[in-house]
Steps between C-alpha positions, in 0.01 A plus 500: 500500500173617653184480298377824341134487610319618186126462545516351851221649716494246783727586795552136601604404147738794489677401825493123447661538157770724651421767243628855513276686746509867598403489868170683539405351834517841667158539339371274777598761760303766316195273493528430872480870576165550322157333508432551129753557224499523125798503265506640151777398260532474121477165331797265542603664830450186706168580663375144486835365626479738798140400575607134485780585744249656740281189473783262587607726792158547661300186415435263789494218243857560382694426817701230325627769263634734769851413381438710187585814701822372654776751444272765353466847653177425682662212691707759689186673634404316818168683537395428145588133526247467780232542229637235267242236402257618767197604289233337288567660163279549194693563179310575181600652167264684262751487210269288280199729535548644152164408349299699254175498700388542862333158493820325398687688769256373763550145380874540526469645853292197599791279385745710708283457807472128430880462483537708815255278687669183381821623660327482839309173498581453866202725568258227388607289801532779747330445834482877549279574197124467501334257262353798307847653467645176364210477256574851371870423474419183304319717245826693449694176463250368244494826304128542561502860622222715351589833336318696769706323767849578357562811706531301825711182450833659588350641818330172586800280438720731711245483781487119478882482517497733798253273680695185412850623589407750771734741322430800284552470123733660246348566156729540197347628174731511197427685174199669653479751210484253213120457500461879500727539201295244308174662612616841378608350164168319445267765643368348826722698733225630731367150568847367575585790732180445699569128528864530609418779739257269677742205499792704636290689752356186658829309498745780587300757696200365683670176599580422863680183391764700308856531624641668188399562141761536227424584136730538200452625145633718224261794541393706796124526460342814638352488847168614356460162334591167662675646801205690638499440873845338496685815609711304748711361215869585491620545138850402388544635146814438298673818628451405868828432674502284810710602798685174449600579141 
């Protein structure tokens, strides 16, 4: 009998364990047709699993895991397969940004940036990065980023990856709305909106190194808040039906 995948959020684990899997790889086709996408789904609807799937499909560092898509719907799309494992890919989740104060949230975001940087240590030995760029990246690795510098690391790391690989970058942001829910609950919403607006704008709008940006969360936050200036986003709410479905 196949495994019933209760609680499994990692696409590789799902496939390797031969668990029951409802094929959602047509999502990749939707992503390929847009520069910036965000998906809203209720909790327990497999958002993180789908983001993990996108990571394993696009990441240039996961070529040895290309077999994960064998026999799935996307493997039948010859044009889509040309994009498989071709892009430097940043994948972060904001699911743990549930803190009761803005200061604690900033500390948690520093840890997220640190983990993100540690996933790309090849940049420290890159011949294509300047010494000053490596020094800045080392600060991210060592979790020494100052609070007033936290709006730029996603942008900077994507730029460094672009320089290193000579290929534009895909940025995946899971649970983007969690820090805003916490901020609303604990009364620092305006500060968090301003911060995330700056982070997302620099990483997902004014970023020549960006190939695609994909975000997922439970709530669709109004454009007047964090999505100001990001009007090129394509929204896929729960009632959206793909042409392939």
